[in-house]
N, C-alpha and C positions, 0 to 999 in steps of 0.2 A: 511559494511552496518549498523551495530549497532551503530558505532561512529557517522556516518552521521545522523542517526535517532535521536540519543540523542541531537545532535546540533539543529536539526529542532524542536524537542520538546521544547527545552529551548527557542528558538526564538518565538514560537507561544503559549507557555503555557498560559492558562487562556483567550485566545481570544475568543474561542468558545468551550463549554463543549463537544459537539459531536465530534469535531476534536481532542480534547485532548484524548478522549476515543478511537477513531479510531486509533490514533497513538500508544496508549498503546496496542491495539489488534495487530497492525502490529509488535510491538516489540515481543510479545509472539509468533506470527506466525513465525517470523524470527528465533527466538531461536529454535522453534520446527523444522523448516526446517534444520537448521544447525546441530541439533542432528541426524535427519534422514540421512543427507548427510555425517555424520562422520566428521563434521567441528568444533566440540566442544571437549574439553578435555574429554577423553583421545585420541581423534583423531583416533578412530578405525571405520572402515567401517564394520558394522554388518548388517545382513539382518533384517530390522524392521519387527515386527509382522504385520499381516494383520490388526489387530485392530488399531495399532499405525498409520499405513498408512491411514486407513479409517478416523480416528479422524482428522489427519492432513488435509486430503482432505475436510472434513466438515468445518474446521476452515478456510481453504483457500477460499472456496466458500462463506462462511459468510463474510469474509473480502472484497472480490471482490464485493459482493452484496451491502454491506454497502457503499462502494465507489460509485457505480453507482446509487443507489436508495436513498441515503441520503446525503453523503458528497459532491458530485459534485453539487447536487442541492443547497446546502447551499452556496457553492463557487460561482456558477452562479448567485444566487440572490444577493450576496454581490457585485459582479461585476456590475450587472444591476443597483444597487442602486448608484453606482458611475458614473452614466450616461454612462454606457457601456464601460468605460475605461478597456482595456485589455480583453474585452469579446471575440474578435476574437482569441487572443492568447489562451484563456481558451478553446475555442471550438477546436482549433488545437491540444492542449495538450490532451484533452479528446479523440479525434479521434485516437491519437497515443497510448493512454492507452488502447483503445478498441482492438488494435492489440495484446497487451499482454494478454488481457482477453481470447482470443481464445486459446492461448497456455496453459493458466492455466486451462481452462475448458477441454481441451484435456487431460491434466494430470489427472484431476479429473475423467474423463470418464474412463480412463485406469486403475486407481488404487483405486478409491473411494469405490468400492464395490468388491474388488478382493477376490476371493475364493481360488485361487491357490497359493501355497507357492513358486512356480517357477516364479521368476521375473528377468530373465536374463538381461533385458534392464533397470532395475530400476536405476542403477548408471548413465547411460547416460541420462535417462529421468529426474532425479533429477538435473543433471548438466544443462540441457536445461531449466528446470523450474527456476533454480537459475538465469540464464541469463535474463529470462523474468521478474522475480520478481525485479531484479536489475534495469532493464529499467523502469518498472512500478513505482517503488519507486522514481526514479529520476524525472520522469514526475509529479508524485503526489506531490513531494516536491516543484517543481516549482509552481504548482497551489497554494499550501498552502503559500509559501513565497510571491507570488504576493498579496495574500489576506492580509498578514502581512504588506506589504509595503503600501497597500491601507488604512489599518487601521491606520497606523502611519501618513499617509498623511491627512486623515480625522481628526485625533486628532489635528494635527498642524493647519489645516484650522479652526477648531472650536475655538481653543485658540486664533488664530489671530483675529477672528471676535468678540470674547468676550473681547478682550483687549482694 
């Protein structure tokens, strides 16, 4: 997921500051997830502290909220400015992203304010969360890449009209 994210960041870098920042936050979130799940060197699965889990949940909710209340709005406005090209695709992708939001919020509800040190299902729940995040990131990448294609098309159209 990190390699894919880095490729997306390279393709869309500088197109929109909010999207650049959001992708940076995603990278940090992904690293934090991988550490909690024991997917980073030294690849040990250790029980995270309640604070580490709570902080991760806060970052997770912040990321999801930024997507829904800022980034998707930017993308929809960009599509609308291109006379609605790809707007139906955008709406379908956002609907599919919403499905992952519910899984993410369920994880947050379960672990965001945990007081108990006993978390017997954490490993399974982290695995399920990882699947939801992977699906979400793929869908979000499609949204961002369509915007990138539209931006390149607009640039080509502008240079053709000024030539």
